[in-house]
C-alpha positions as CSV (number, residue, x, y, z in Angstrom):
1,X,7.8,284.2,-31.8
2,X,5.1,283.4,-29.3
3,X,1.9,281.9,-30.9
4,X,-1.1,284.2,-31.1
5,X,-4.0,282.5,-28.8
6,X,-7.6,282.4,-30.3
7,X,-9.8,285.1,-28.5
8,X,-13.2,284.3,-27.1
9,X,-15.8,286.5,-25.5
10,X,-18.7,285.2,-23.5
11,X,-22.3,286.4,-23.3
12,X,-23.9,285.0,-20.0
13,X,-22.1,283.5,-17.1
14,X,-24.8,280.9,-16.5
15,X,-23.8,277.6,-14.6
16,X,-23.8,276.0,-18.0
17,X,-21.4,278.7,-19.4
18,X,-19.0,278.0,-16.5
19,X,-18.6,274.3,-16.6
20,X,-18.8,273.7,-20.4
21,X,-17.0,276.8,-21.7
22,X,-15.3,279.1,-19.2
23,X,-13.3,276.5,-17.1
24,X,-11.7,274.7,-20.1
25,X,-10.8,278.2,-21.6
26,X,-9.0,279.3,-18.5
27,X,-7.3,276.0,-17.8
28,X,-9.6,274.8,-15.0
29,X,-11.6,272.1,-16.3
30,X,-13.0,269.5,-13.8
31,X,-12.6,265.8,-13.7
32,X,-9.6,265.5,-15.9
33,X,-11.4,267.3,-19.0
34,X,-9.6,269.0,-21.6
35,X,-8.1,272.5,-21.0
36,X,-7.2,275.1,-23.8
37,X,-5.6,278.1,-22.1
38,X,-2.5,277.4,-24.0
39,X,-4.1,278.2,-27.2
40,X,-7.1,280.2,-26.3
41,X,-7.8,283.1,-24.2
42,X,-11.2,284.5,-22.5
43,X,-11.1,288.2,-23.0
44,X,-14.4,289.6,-21.9
45,X,-17.6,288.3,-20.1
46,X,-21.0,290.1,-20.8
47,X,-23.5,289.5,-18.0
48,X,-26.4,291.4,-16.1
49,X,-25.2,290.5,-12.7
50,X,-21.7,292.0,-12.1
51,X,-21.6,290.8,-8.3
52,X,-22.1,287.0,-9.6
53,X,-19.3,287.4,-12.1
54,X,-16.9,288.9,-9.5
55,X,-17.8,286.1,-7.0
56,X,-16.9,283.6,-9.6
57,X,-13.5,285.3,-10.1
58,X,-12.9,285.2,-6.6
59,X,-13.4,281.4,-6.5
60,X,-11.1,280.6,-9.6
61,X,-8.5,283.4,-9.2
62,X,-8.8,285.1,-12.5
63,X,-9.8,288.7,-13.6
64,X,-11.3,289.4,-17.0
65,X,-13.0,292.5,-18.3
66,X,-16.8,292.6,-17.4
67,X,-19.4,294.2,-19.5
68,X,-23.0,295.0,-18.6
69,X,-25.9,293.1,-20.3
70,X,-26.6,296.0,-23.0
71,X,-22.7,296.6,-23.9
72,X,-22.5,293.9,-26.4
73,X,-21.1,295.9,-29.2
74,X,-18.8,297.7,-26.9
75,X,-17.4,294.5,-25.5
76,X,-16.8,293.2,-28.9
77,X,-15.1,296.4,-30.1
78,X,-12.8,296.7,-27.0
79,X,-11.9,293.0,-26.6
80,X,-11.7,292.0,-30.4
81,X,-12.7,288.4,-29.9
82,X,-12.4,285.9,-33.0
83,X,-15.3,284.0,-31.6
84,X,-18.3,285.0,-29.4
85,X,-19.8,282.3,-27.2
86,X,-23.4,282.9,-26.6
87,X,-24.9,281.3,-23.3
88,X,-27.2,283.6,-21.8
89,X,-31.1,283.1,-21.3
90,X,-32.4,281.9,-24.5
91,X,-34.3,285.1,-25.5
92,X,-30.9,287.0,-25.5
93,X,-29.2,284.7,-28.0
94,X,-30.7,286.2,-31.1
95,X,-29.4,289.8,-30.5
96,X,-26.0,288.5,-29.3
97,X,-25.5,286.0,-32.2
98,X,-26.4,288.8,-35.0
99,X,-24.1,291.4,-33.1
100,X,-21.1,288.9,-33.2
101,X,-21.7,287.9,-36.8
102,X,-21.9,291.6,-38.0
103,X,-18.7,292.4,-36.0
104,X,-16.8,289.7,-38.0
105,X,-16.8,287.0,-35.3
106,X,-17.7,283.2,-35.6
107,X,-20.3,282.2,-33.0
108,X,-20.8,279.4,-30.6
109,X,-24.4,279.3,-29.4
110,X,-25.6,277.1,-26.6
111,X,-28.8,275.3,-27.7
112,X,-31.4,276.3,-28.4
113,X,-29.7,278.7,-30.9
114,X,-32.7,280.9,-30.5
115,X,-36.2,280.7,-29.5
116,X,-38.5,281.2,-32.7
117,X,-38.3,280.7,-36.6
118,X,-38.3,284.5,-36.9
119,X,-35.2,284.8,-35.0
120,X,-33.6,281.8,-37.1
121,X,-34.2,283.9,-40.2
122,X,-32.4,286.9,-38.6
123,X,-29.5,284.7,-37.7
124,X,-29.1,282.9,-41.0
125,X,-29.4,286.1,-42.9
126,X,-26.6,287.7,-40.8
127,X,-24.5,284.7,-41.2
128,X,-24.7,284.5,-45.0
129,X,-24.3,288.5,-45.2
130,X,-21.0,288.5,-43.2
131,X,-19.4,285.3,-44.1
132,X,-19.0,283.9,-40.6
133,X,-20.3,280.7,-39.1
134,X,-22.5,279.8,-36.2
135,X,-22.0,276.5,-34.3
136,X,-24.7,275.2,-32.0
137,X,-23.5,273.2,-29.1
138,X,-25.8,270.2,-29.4
139,X,-23.7,268.1,-27.2
140,X,-26.2,265.3,-27.0
141,X,-25.0,264.0,-30.3
142,X,-21.5,263.2,-28.5
143,X,-22.4,260.5,-26.1
144,X,-20.9,257.2,-27.1
145,X,-24.2,255.4,-27.4
146,X,-25.6,258.0,-29.6
147,X,-22.6,257.9,-31.8
148,X,-22.7,254.1,-32.0
149,X,-26.3,254.4,-33.1
150,X,-25.5,256.8,-35.7
151,X,-22.9,254.4,-37.2
152,X,-25.3,251.6,-37.3
153,X,-27.7,253.8,-39.2
154,X,-25.1,255.2,-41.6
155,X,-23.7,251.7,-42.1
156,X,-27.1,250.3,-43.2
157,X,-27.4,247.7,-40.6
158,X,-31.0,248.8,-40.0
159,X,-31.8,249.4,-43.7
160,X,-34.0,252.1,-44.5
161,X,-35.6,253.7,-41.5
162,X,-39.4,253.3,-41.4
163,X,-40.3,255.0,-37.9
164,X,-39.0,256.0,-34.6
165,X,-40.5,255.9,-31.1
166,X,-38.8,258.3,-28.7
167,X,-40.0,258.9,-25.1
168,X,-38.1,261.2,-22.9
169,X,-38.7,261.6,-19.0
170,X,-37.7,264.1,-16.7
171,X,-37.8,263.3,-13.0
172,X,-39.7,265.4,-10.4
173,X,-36.3,267.2,-9.4
174,X,-35.2,268.1,-12.8
175,X,-38.6,268.6,-14.4
176,X,-39.8,271.0,-11.9
177,X,-36.6,273.2,-11.9
178,X,-37.5,274.7,-15.3
179,X,-40.9,275.8,-13.7
180,X,-38.8,277.6,-10.9
181,X,-36.4,279.4,-13.3
182,X,-36.7,281.8,-16.2
183,X,-37.4,278.7,-18.6
184,X,-41.0,278.9,-17.5
185,X,-41.8,282.0,-19.6
186,X,-42.3,281.4,-23.2
187,X,-41.0,284.8,-24.2
188,X,-37.7,283.9,-22.4
189,X,-37.2,280.3,-23.6
190,X,-39.8,279.5,-26.4
191,X,-41.4,277.0,-24.1
192,X,-39.9,273.7,-23.2
193,X,-40.8,272.3,-26.5
194,X,-38.0,274.4,-27.8
195,X,-35.6,274.9,-24.7
196,X,-35.5,271.2,-23.7
197,X,-36.9,269.2,-26.6
198,X,-34.7,270.7,-29.2
199,X,-31.9,268.4,-27.7
200,X,-34.1,265.4,-28.6
201,X,-35.2,266.8,-32.1
202,X,-31.7,267.6,-33.0
203,X,-30.8,264.0,-32.1
204,X,-33.5,262.3,-34.3
205,X,-32.7,264.8,-37.3
206,X,-29.1,263.7,-37.1
207,X,-29.5,260.1,-36.7
208,X,-32.0,260.1,-39.5
209,X,-30.1,262.6,-41.7
210,X,-33.4,263.8,-42.7
211,X,-35.4,266.8,-43.0
212,X,-38.6,267.1,-40.9
213,X,-41.6,268.4,-42.9
214,X,-44.7,268.3,-40.7
215,X,-45.6,267.9,-37.0
216,X,-48.8,267.4,-35.2
217,X,-48.9,267.7,-31.5
218,X,-51.2,267.5,-28.2
219,X,-49.9,268.5,-24.7
220,X,-50.7,270.8,-22.0
221,X,-49.8,272.0,-18.6
222,X,-50.7,269.4,-15.9
223,X,-48.3,269.2,-12.9
224,X,-47.2,272.8,-12.4
225,X,-48.7,276.2,-12.8
226,X,-51.7,277.5,-10.7
227,X,-53.8,274.5,-11.3
228,X,-51.0,271.9,-11.1
229,X,-52.3,268.5,-10.1
230,X,-49.8,267.9,-7.2
231,X,-50.3,271.5,-5.8
232,X,-51.1,271.4,-2.1
233,X,-54.2,273.2,-1.0
234,X,-56.1,274.0,2.3
235,X,-59.3,272.1,3.3
236,X,-61.3,274.3,1.0
237,X,-59.3,273.7,-2.0
238,X,-57.7,277.1,-1.7
239,X,-54.0,277.9,-2.3
240,X,-51.7,277.8,0.8
241,X,-49.3,280.7,1.8
242,X,-46.0,280.4,-0.1
243,X,-44.0,279.2,2.8
244,X,-46.6,276.6,3.7
245,X,-47.2,275.6,0.0
246,X,-43.6,274.7,-0.1
247,X,-43.6,272.8,3.2
248,X,-46.4,270.7,2.0
249,X,-45.3,270.3,-1.5
250,X,-44.3,266.7,-2.3
251,X,-41.5,267.8,-4.6
252,X,-40.0,270.4,-2.1
253,X,-40.3,267.5,0.6
254,X,-38.4,265.0,-1.5
255,X,-35.7,267.3,-2.9
256,X,-35.2,270.2,-0.9
257,X,-36.1,269.6,2.8
258,X,-33.2,270.2,4.9
259,X,-31.2,272.0,1.8
260,X,-33.5,275.0,1.4
261,X,-35.5,277.2,3.7
262,X,-39.2,277.3,2.8
263,X,-39.3,280.7,3.8
264,X,-36.5,281.9,1.5
265,X,-36.7,282.5,-2.2
266,X,-33.7,280.5,-3.3
267,X,-33.5,276.8,-4.2
268,X,-29.9,275.5,-5.0
269,X,-29.5,273.0,-7.9
270,X,-27.5,271.0,-5.3
271,X,-24.6,270.1,-7.6
272,X,-22.9,273.5,-8.4
273,X,-19.7,273.7,-6.4
274,X,-19.4,277.5,-6.8
275,X,-22.8,278.3,-5.2
276,X,-22.8,281.7,-7.0
277,X,-25.8,284.2,-6.3
278,X,-28.6,285.0,-8.7
279,X,-29.8,288.1,-7.1
280,X,-30.2,289.9,-10.3
281,X,-32.1,287.2,-12.3
282,X,-34.1,286.2,-9.3
283,X,-34.4,289.1,-6.9
284,X,-35.0,288.0,-3.3
285,X,-37.9,290.2,-2.9
286,X,-40.0,288.6,-5.7
287,X,-41.2,285.1,-4.4
288,X,-41.6,282.3,-7.1
289,X,-42.5,278.7,-6.9
290,X,-43.3,276.1,-9.4
291,X,-47.3,276.7,-9.0
292,X,-47.0,280.5,-10.0
293,X,-49.9,282.2,-12.0
294,X,-47.2,283.3,-14.6
295,X,-46.6,279.8,-15.7
296,X,-48.6,279.1,-18.9
297,X,-46.2,276.8,-20.9
298,X,-46.7,272.9,-21.3
299,X,-45.2,270.3,-19.2
300,X,-46.4,267.4,-21.3
301,X,-45.9,266.8,-25.1
302,X,-47.0,264.2,-27.4
303,X,-46.1,264.7,-31.1
304,X,-46.0,263.0,-34.4
305,X,-43.4,264.0,-36.9
306,X,-43.1,263.3,-40.7
307,X,-40.0,263.4,-42.4
308,X,-39.0,264.1,-46.2
309,X,-38.0,260.6,-46.7
310,X,-41.4,259.3,-45.6
311,X,-39.9,258.1,-42.1
312,X,-42.2,259.2,-39.1
313,X,-41.5,259.7,-35.4
314,X,-43.7,259.4,-32.4
315,X,-42.2,261.5,-29.5
316,X,-43.4,262.3,-26.2
317,X,-41.7,264.4,-23.3
318,X,-43.0,264.5,-19.7
319,X,-41.6,267.0,-17.2
320,X,-42.8,265.1,-13.9
321,X,-42.1,261.4,-13.7
322,X,-40.7,258.9,-11.2
323,X,-37.4,258.5,-13.2
324,X,-35.4,260.2,-15.7
325,X,-34.2,259.0,-19.1
326,X,-35.4,257.7,-22.3
327,X,-37.0,255.0,-24.3
328,X,-35.8,254.8,-27.9
329,X,-36.6,252.5,-30.7
330,X,-35.7,252.7,-34.5
331,X,-37.6,250.5,-37.0
332,X,-35.9,249.8,-40.3
333,X,-36.4,247.5,-43.1
334,X,-33.6,245.1,-41.8
335,X,-34.5,245.2,-38.1
336,X,-35.1,247.1,-35.0
337,X,-32.8,248.8,-32.2
338,X,-33.9,249.6,-28.8
339,X,-32.4,251.7,-26.0
340,X,-33.5,252.2,-22.6
341,X,-31.2,254.8,-20.8
342,X,-31.9,255.9,-17.1
343,X,-29.9,258.9,-15.8
344,X,-31.6,259.5,-12.4
345,X,-29.8,262.0,-10.5
346,X,-29.1,261.2,-6.9
347,X,-30.5,263.5,-4.0
348,X,-27.6,266.1,-4.6
349,X,-28.7,266.5,-8.1
350,X,-25.6,264.7,-9.6
351,X,-26.1,262.1,-12.3
352,X,-25.2,258.6,-11.1
353,X,-21.9,257.7,-13.0
354,X,-23.3,254.1,-13.7
355,X,-26.0,255.7,-15.8
356,X,-23.5,256.8,-18.3
357,X,-22.7,253.5,-19.8
358,X,-25.2,252.2,-22.5
359,X,-26.7,249.2,-24.0
360,X,-28.1,248.9,-27.5
361,X,-30.3,246.1,-28.1
362,X,-30.3,245.1,-31.8
363,X,-33.0,242.8,-33.4
364,X,-32.3,241.8,-37.0
365,X,-35.4,241.4,-39.0
366,X,-34.5,237.6,-39.4
367,X,-32.0,236.6,-36.7
368,X,-31.3,236.5,-33.0
369,X,-31.2,239.4,-30.6
370,X,-27.8,241.1,-30.3
371,X,-26.7,243.1,-27.2
372,X,-24.1,246.0,-27.8
373,X,-22.6,247.3,-24.7
374,X,-21.2,250.8,-24.6
375,X,-18.6,251.5,-22.0
376,X,-18.8,254.7,-19.6
377,X,-16.5,257.4,-20.4
378,X,-15.5,260.5,-18.3
379,X,-17.3,264.0,-18.6
380,X,-20.7,265.3,-18.1
381,X,-23.7,264.3,-20.2
382,X,-22.2,260.9,-20.6
383,X,-18.9,262.0,-21.7
384,X,-20.4,264.4,-24.3
385,X,-19.2,267.6,-22.8
386,X,-15.4,266.8,-23.0
387,X,-15.8,265.5,-26.5
388,X,-17.6,268.6,-27.8
389,X,-15.2,270.9,-26.0
390,X,-12.3,269.5,-28.0
391,X,-14.1,270.0,-31.4
392,X,-15.3,273.5,-30.4
393,X,-11.8,274.8,-28.8
394,X,-9.3,272.3,-30.3
395,X,-9.5,270.8,-33.7
396,X,-12.5,268.8,-34.9
397,X,-11.8,265.0,-34.6
398,X,-11.8,262.7,-37.5
399,X,-14.7,260.7,-35.8
400,X,-16.6,264.0,-35.6
401,X,-16.3,264.6,-39.4
402,X,-17.4,261.1,-40.3
403,X,-20.4,261.4,-38.1
404,X,-21.2,265.3,-38.6
405,X,-21.2,265.8,-35.0
406,X,-20.7,269.6,-35.1
407,X,-24.2,271.2,-35.5
408,X,-24.4,274.2,-37.8
409,X,-27.1,276.8,-37.8
410,X,-29.4,274.8,-40.2
411,X,-29.4,271.9,-37.5
412,X,-30.1,274.5,-34.8
413,X,-32.9,276.0,-37.0
414,X,-34.7,272.6,-37.6
415,X,-34.5,271.7,-33.9
416,X,-36.2,275.0,-33.1
417,X,-38.6,274.8,-35.8
418,X,-39.8,271.5,-34.6
419,X,-40.2,272.9,-30.9
420,X,-42.2,275.8,-32.1
421,X,-44.4,273.5,-34.4
422,X,-45.2,271.4,-31.5
423,X,-46.5,274.2,-29.2
424,X,-48.3,275.9,-32.1
425,X,-50.0,272.7,-33.1
426,X,-51.0,272.2,-29.6
427,X,-52.4,275.8,-29.7
428,X,-54.3,275.4,-32.9
429,X,-55.2,271.7,-32.9
430,X,-53.8,271.5,-36.4
431,X,-50.6,270.0,-38.1
432,X,-47.8,272.5,-38.9
433,X,-45.6,272.8,-41.8
434,X,-41.9,273.2,-41.0
435,X,-40.9,274.7,-44.4
436,X,-43.5,277.4,-44.1
437,X,-42.3,278.4,-40.6
438,X,-38.8,278.8,-41.9
439,X,-39.6,280.7,-45.0
């Protein structure tokens, strides 16, 4: 008797969806990554842009039923998936997750799980009521360096953690890209303190094994938007025409000259081998750029977080810096660890493979410095993508159980609550209580 394959349906054929979820499910993973087509089947794709999905099918030689954006219930009814994968724009996640849970599906949600604490409540209520499970694809837990740090903390090498110093930088290519795309609208992404910073908040919560209780933050919109500090202007200080603005913009000059036409409305990410259209999401007749009036979210964050144990974290994130990566330190009662990780993309947008190796510097409170070298492994995001694919579509590894690598809806909720607390604290000038937001 043939073994029945597990059935998956997908909401949103984003670039992330293609590389992280679709290719391994259809047996076409890249760079030697794991494939699961012998035990899994992708039975339906829901997306607002049918032409984009069909173009993808033509490139990979598959044919899967396509459903329009509002046909989530029909797709589930007709394709009968065991698991629904939610990877559309962040604002669509809540409705898709809840629909999947109500239909009896487990759900894999790309991070952020949703974009507000109100949506968190809807998801968790549906999860509890229907007895199904939401897993959140917080892949950043899976890098070798991050796992090694988790083991050090779990093993007590640092003693009780007192505080964390965490600064994350996005370079001028990566950081600016969010202000060109739908992410720049708070109603679509929750703002970057949710969409992007949830990566970092989840890491901190997971490393500490602790619950954040209060957040106080400052921040603002400095580099992008109509008053962007690097926006080119004419001699009178007035905005230039859209085409001339791009030509004179230092970000366009550095990253897109010779690759994108300043008169067009398209900027390629540079590294996507499929080059699929985004005509529905970004209509050619609606010009957009990183200095548009519609941009109102923040591009710079500084926050202090207090945890239930008494530990604290000083966190900052900047979306327009000369280099990409992070500077991290944990101070404990037995010592300190430091990590400086650079992941600067090259001019095509691809990450330099050498950046995927890691180095942890450990300073015992009484003793000499120790260097812990972490070898590079294959796979996107420092090897994290292949590892999480195995946990999500194969069987959960023993290491993943030991380190609690698979994020559940509560982990997703806390990361979102911290991000929402950051922008609300910036807006109000007051500290924000996490528990109150989630209740």
